[in-house]
N, C-alpha and C positions, 0 to 999 in steps of 0.2 A: 504494500500500500504506500502510495506517495505521501510525502510529508504534509502537503497542503490538504490532502484528503483526511489524514489523521487529525489535523487541526480542526477541520470542520466537524468531524465525528465527535471530537472532544467537546466542542461548543454545543452540538446538538444534545449530547448526553447531559451536559450541565443544565441546559434549558429544561429538559425533561425532569431532572431532579428538583429544580426550582418549582415547577408546576406542582409536582407531587407533594412537596413540603409546604405549600402555601397554607396560611391559616384557614381553618374551616369555619363554617357559620357558628356563631356563638351560642345560638339557641339549639334546643333539641332538633334533630333532623326533621325538616318540614316535609310531610308527605303530599303537599298540595301547593298550588299557587292561588292566591286570593285575587279573583277577578273583580276589581273595584278601583275607584279613583284613590281611595285611602281606606285604611282599616287598622284596628288595634284590638288587642285582647289583654285584659288585666285580671289580676287576682282581686276580687271585690273586697276582700278583707283588709288588704294592705296597700292597694294601688300599685302593686308590682306589675311591670309590663312583661307579658309572656310572648307577645308578637306585635310587630308594628310594620306598617307600610305607608310611607308618605304621611305619617301621622301628624306632622306639624304644619301642613299647608292649610291655609284658611280657605274654605270652600263653601259654596251654597249648600245648605243642609235642609231646606224646606221645613216641613213640620217637625222635624226632630228638634228644632229650636224652641218648640212649645215646652220642652223640658225646662227652659229658663223661666217661662211664664209660670209653669207649675211650681218651680222652686220658690220664686218670689211670693206667690200667693200662699203657699204653705208656710213660708217664713212669717208672713203677715198674720196668719192664723195663730201660729205659735206665740207671737208677741201680743196677741189679744186685740189686734187692730181689725181683724175680720173674724167672722163666724160662719160655720157651715150652713147655718139657718138664715143668714142674711139674704134679703130679697132684692132682686134687680128687676127694674121695669125696662123692657126692651125699647130701644129708640129706633128712629127711622133708619139710621146707619146700619143697625143690626139686621133689620129686615132686608135692606138693600143688599148687603153683603151675603146674607145667608140664603138669598133666593136668586142670586146672580147666576146665570147659566154657566156651567163648567166649574163653579165653586161651591155650589150648594151641597149640604149634607144634612145638617140639622137646622131647619128654619126657626128663626126667632121673630115673632110678629110684634110689631110696634104696639105698645100698651100692655102686652102680656107680661106676667110676672114669673120669674124663675129663681129658685134658690141657688146660692153659690155651689152647693153640693151637686145640683143637677147640671149646672154649667161645667163644673170640674169633671164630672163623670163623662159628659159628652165630649169634652176636649181630649180626654185620655183614651176613650174607647174608640171613637170614630174620627178623632182629630178635627172636631168642629171648629171652623175658623171664626165664626161670629161669636161663639161661646168664649173663645180665648180672648177676643177683643173686649167682650163684656167683663170678663174676669179682670182684665187689665184696668178697665175703668173703675171697677169696684175697689181695686187696690191702689191705683194711682190717681184717681179722679179724672184725669184726662189721658188721651193716648200719648201725648208728648211726655208727660211726667212719668208714665209707666215705662215707656221705652228707655227713659233716662235711668229709671230704677233697674231695668234689666242690664244696662251697660255698666252701671255702678256696681251691681252685684257680680258681674263678670270680673271686674277688677279685683273685688274683694276675694273672690275664689281663685284668683290667679289664672283666669282663662285668657291667656295672652293673645290668642289668635281668633278672638270672637268679637263681633259687633252686631248690634241689632237695630233694625229700623221699624219693626212692627212686632206684634205679639204672636202672629200666626205662622210666619215663615213664607207667606205668599210674596210674590214679586210686587213691588209698589205699583206697577202698571195694572195689576189685577184688582187693586183696591182703590185706584184713582176714582174720584178726587179726594179720597179720605186718607191719603198717605200723610205721615207725620211731617210737619213743616221742617224744612232744613235738610231733609233726606233727598237723595237723588231720585229722579222720575222712574228709573228702572232698577233701583237698588233692591237688595234683599238680604236677609240675615245670613251671616257667614260664621262658621265655626270650623275648627280642626277636629280630626278624629281624637286627638289627645284631649282637647277641651271637652268634647262630648263625653268621653270616658270619665274625666275628672268631675264633670257635673253629675253624671250618673252615680259616681262614687259618693258624692256628697248627699244626693237624694237617698240612696240606700242606707247611709249611715245616720242621717239626721231625721228622716221621715219614713222609717220602715213600715209602720202600720198604715200610713196614708197611701202607700203604693199598692195596696191590696186590690184596688179597683182595676189595676192593669191586668189582673188574671181573669177578669170577668169576660166571658165569651160573648154573651148577649145581655141586653138590658133595655127596658122600654123607656122612652122619653116622651113626656106629655107636653106637646107643643101648645095645645089649647085644652080646654075641658073636653073637647070632642075629638081632637086629633092626636093620635099616639103613633110614634115611630119606634120600630124595633131596631135598636142599634146593634151592629155586629162588629166586633173588634177587628181592627185592621191588622193586628198581629196574627198572622196565619200559622205561627208556631205553637199557639195555644192548643190544648186538647179540643178537638172538634174542628180545628182549622185544616187548611189544605196540606200543611207540612208540620204536623205535631211533633214536638221535641220534648223528650223526657227532662223534667226539671225546670222548664221555662217559667219565669216569673213576671216578665214584662220585657221591654219598657215602651219604646216609641218608634213608630214608622215615620217616614217622610218621603215625599215625592213631588217634584215639579220638573219643568223642562231643564232648568239650569243645574239642579241638584241631582237629577236622575232618581234612582230608587235607593233609599237608605233605610237602615234599621239599627237601632241601639237595643241590645238585648241584655237581659239579666237572667242568669240560670244558676241552679244549685243542685248538686248531687253529692250526698254524703257530706264529707267535711270540706268539699271544694265548692267555692262560690265564685262565679265568673261574670265579667261584664265585657261585652264585645261591641264594636262599632263598625259598621260597613257604610261607606259613603259612595254612592254611585255604583251599585252592584251591576255587573255585566255578565253576559254569557261568554263562553269560550271564544266566540267570534267577535267579542267586543261590543255587543249590542246591549243597550239598557234594558233591564228586565225586572219586573216585580218579583218573579220567582227567584231570580238570581240573588237578590239581597238576602233571602232566607236560606238559600243553598250555601252561599258564602259564609253566612252566620253559622250554619251547621258545621261547616269545615272548621271554623275558628273554635267553636265550643267543643267539638269532638277532639280537636288537638289539645285543648286545655285539660279536658277530663281524662284523656287517654295517655298523653305524653308527659304530663306533670303530676307530681304527687305532693300531698301535704303530710309532712313527716315531723315527728318530734325532734326538737333541736338537741343535738348531742355534740358537745365541744370536741370530742375525740374524732368526729368526722371531718373537722375543718381546721384543727390546730396541730402543730407539731408536738411530739412527745414532751419537749422542753416547755412549750407554752401551756401544756395541760397541767403542769405542776409548777406554778409560779412561786417565787421566793417570798417568804414571810419574814418580816423584821421582828426581832426580839422574841421569837417563838421557841418552844422546846424542840420543835422540828423546823427545819429550814424551808421545807416545801409544803404546799397544800394542794389537794385535789379540788378541782372546780367542777361546777355543774350549772345547769339552767333550771328555771322553775318548771313545774309540771305543765304549765300552760304555754310553754314556748314551742311554737310550731313554725315551720318554714315551708314555702312552696318552692320546690326545686324540680328541674327537668329529670326525667327518669334516665335519660342517656345524654351525655355531652362529652365532647372531646376536650373541653377546657374546664377543668374542675373548679369548684367554688372553694374559696379559702376564707378563713376567719381572721379578723383583725381585733386584737384585744385592746381595750381601753380600761386599765385597772386604776382605781382610786388609791393613791399612795397612802392616804390616811387609813383606808380600810384594810391595807395589807400589813398592818402592825398588830401583833398579838396583844391581848387575847382576841381570838376570832371564834365566833360561835357558828355551828353548823346552820346553814341556811342564810347566813348574813350576806347581804349584797356587797360584792367586791368591785363591781364595775360593769362594763357592757362589752358586747362583741358585735361587730358588724360583719356582714358577709361581703366579700369582694369578688369580682369576676364579671365577664361579659353578660351573664344573665341577670346580674343584680342591677336592674334599671327600674326606676320608679317614675310615676307621673310628675312628682315635684320633689325638690330637695328636702322639703319638710317631711314628706312621707317616707323618704329614704332614711332620714334621721330617726323617725318614729319606729322604723323597722328594726332598730338595734335590739339585741337580746340581753336581758339581765343575766349577769354572771354571778353565781352565789357560791358560797363555800360548801363543798361536799362533806366536809368533816370539821371538827373543832380543833383549834390549836391553842394550847395553853401558853401563857406568858412565862418565859424563863425566869428563874429566881435571880435576885440582884447580884449574887456572888458569881454565877456563871456568866451573866451579862458583862460584869466587870472583867472576868477572866478572858472572855472572848475579845473584849475591847483592847486588852493588853497584848494578847498573843494572837 
């Protein structure tokens, strides 16, 4: 073989070696591709991210933005500013919007009275647009003030890629001439997949009981004393829907021309609780599809339930042998075994090429004898590619308390003096 041929062969072999040794994906091996503009999957208990795709791009989300209307209204109820039994008298704007061709679902007739609970249920079950506007007026007195409340709340919740121009998620052109002053003629609500997941996280944490209506498949709505409408939930993953899914609990669908078909889901099986977001679900051929949003959601939830596990936190799984027995000052023994509390659990991938490691943060004052069994010594955080959270605050909150697995008595004064000398 000629010298230049040998040189090219050596280069080729080096390239092959580099490709083979490239870092692999940080998450558990994905058995699918999410066909959507953006998507995210999180652990609902901690806000830990299990999967994400284009999660930080601010996109039109249509009626999924009603989750912000939902949050603000529920927060007003919690503060005592609103009540479920409060009565709202429908106005001309409500009748116009709720009977407009292409937008109508639950008609609200001018002069008719509806309770806050009735409006809330219709917004969450069938995504009633006029009901969401009416709820906004009840909470904010005017459309402008309530939209400002929505945007202020987004800042408080650290939804950095979200802004709102109305309560419903419709395009402004669809509600003209009733759009909020100062907003653009064809503007609409934008959120990122991460923001939707974070909003859903707050809803499930702060208002778990109030979300029960989202599991309701059908319910009647009394438009007038003589007119009744049977509402059928837009969430087709509920029991009785087209695509029922075991453990589904809610949350909200969304669809319009700009946003495509989206769905934010909440599901629980055993000790695992997940939140998923799909924005702009598509078929394999790249076409917008109502069915696709549910099929892509199923992929995400299946991945979370099947490829991740919720396991008790054991320091021995993540620390070196030396770290598992840290040094004690002034003790009869120099080392102490550590443990975590019985309630310490962690969501980890069942298989990964890049292992998770623990990082100890021990309190120096706590590491001085005497130390009692069960005493808190510090915290441990997990590090690695899979340790990603919706916010830095949630990552910090995910640290594990480290406690003493055994007691260590304080050494007597003579031995302490002896050790200090020698």
